[in-house]
N, C-alpha and C positions, 0 to 999 in steps of 0.2 A: 351223687345218686343216680339212681338208673331210673325210668318207667317201662312199663309192659301192658302190652294191649293184647288180649288172648281173642279170637275167634275160630270157627268151625264147628263151637258143638253146634248135638239137635236133636233130633229121635230116630232111632234106625233100628231097623228090626235085626233076631241075635244073626246074627252069619255075616251079618253087614259089615263095611267099611267108614271109615269119616277120615277127615285131614286136621287135627289141630293146627293153629299157625299159634306165634306169638313173636311181635314186632319189638323190641328194642329199641330205647333211647336214652341218651346223660352220658354216662360215663365207662362206655362200651370200653373201651379198653382194661379197664381195670376188671373184668367181669375172669374171676377164673373157674366158674363152673354155671351150665343153669340146667335147667330141667325141669319137669312135670310131676305134680301130684296130682295127687286126688284126694275127694274127700264125701265118702259115702255117711245117706244120714244113719246118722247113732254109732259114726265111727270115728276112731280118729284120722286125721289127716297122713298120705302113708304117699313115698318117693314109687312113682314108675318109672322112670326113665331121666337119665343126667346124660349131658355131655359137656367136654369140660374143656378146656381149651387146648390141651396138646388134642386133641377131634376123640380123643380112648370116649368109648359109653357104654353106661350100665343102666342094667334091667331089674325093675321084679322079678322075685322067680313067674310070679304070676301070670306075665306079659308076656315073656321069652317065647320066640319064634312068632308070636302078634305083632307086636308093636317094634316102630321103629322112629329113634329119633335121629334127628337128622337139621342143619342147618346151612344157610344162606348166610355168608358174610358179610358181600356184597349188600343184601339186604335190612343187614342184623336181626333176621328172623331166624327161631328156630321153628321144626313140627314135627309133630308126630302123627305119625300114619299107623292107623289102628285098623290091623285087621283082624277076622271072624272076631268080631265081638258077642260079648255075651253079656245076658243080664243082669251077671257081677259087676261086670265095667260100668253101669253107672255110678254115676258121681258129677258132683264139682270136679272142674279139670282148670287149676293151677301151673300158671305159669311160675317159675321163680330163677330169680342171679343171684347169685351168691358171690360176693367181693372179699376174700379173704384177708386183705389189710386192714380191711375194717371191721375186719369178722361180721359184718351188713347182708342181713337177708334182704331181697326187694321181690314182693309179690305182684300179679299180676287179679284181675279184680273178680278172674273164673268164667270160665263155661258148662256151661252144662250138658252133660252124656247120658241119653234114655236110650237100652237098649230094650226093646218091647217089640213084642209081637202084637 
């Protein structure tokens, strides 16, 4: 089992920045991949940024060059630094952890990000 707690969402103007955090607890060594997903009103949930156990990362095309995913292993926390935010980035952002041996996905409660002037 893995528990995920997100923080850092809020309201920001276009062009601004936010940093999301996700603290994990539980079966940390079993996690193969963590990441951020988002779901905008009326749309399906989509992958935003992933970080693998190896340290490799992967980004959605729409956020490349603007968002950066990172982790602090000592704190069991991942981050999503979001720069040059656009109104279309408005969504609920969810932290995710994937354990391959169980083929199980774990989700945080979500944090709202609103980009508006």
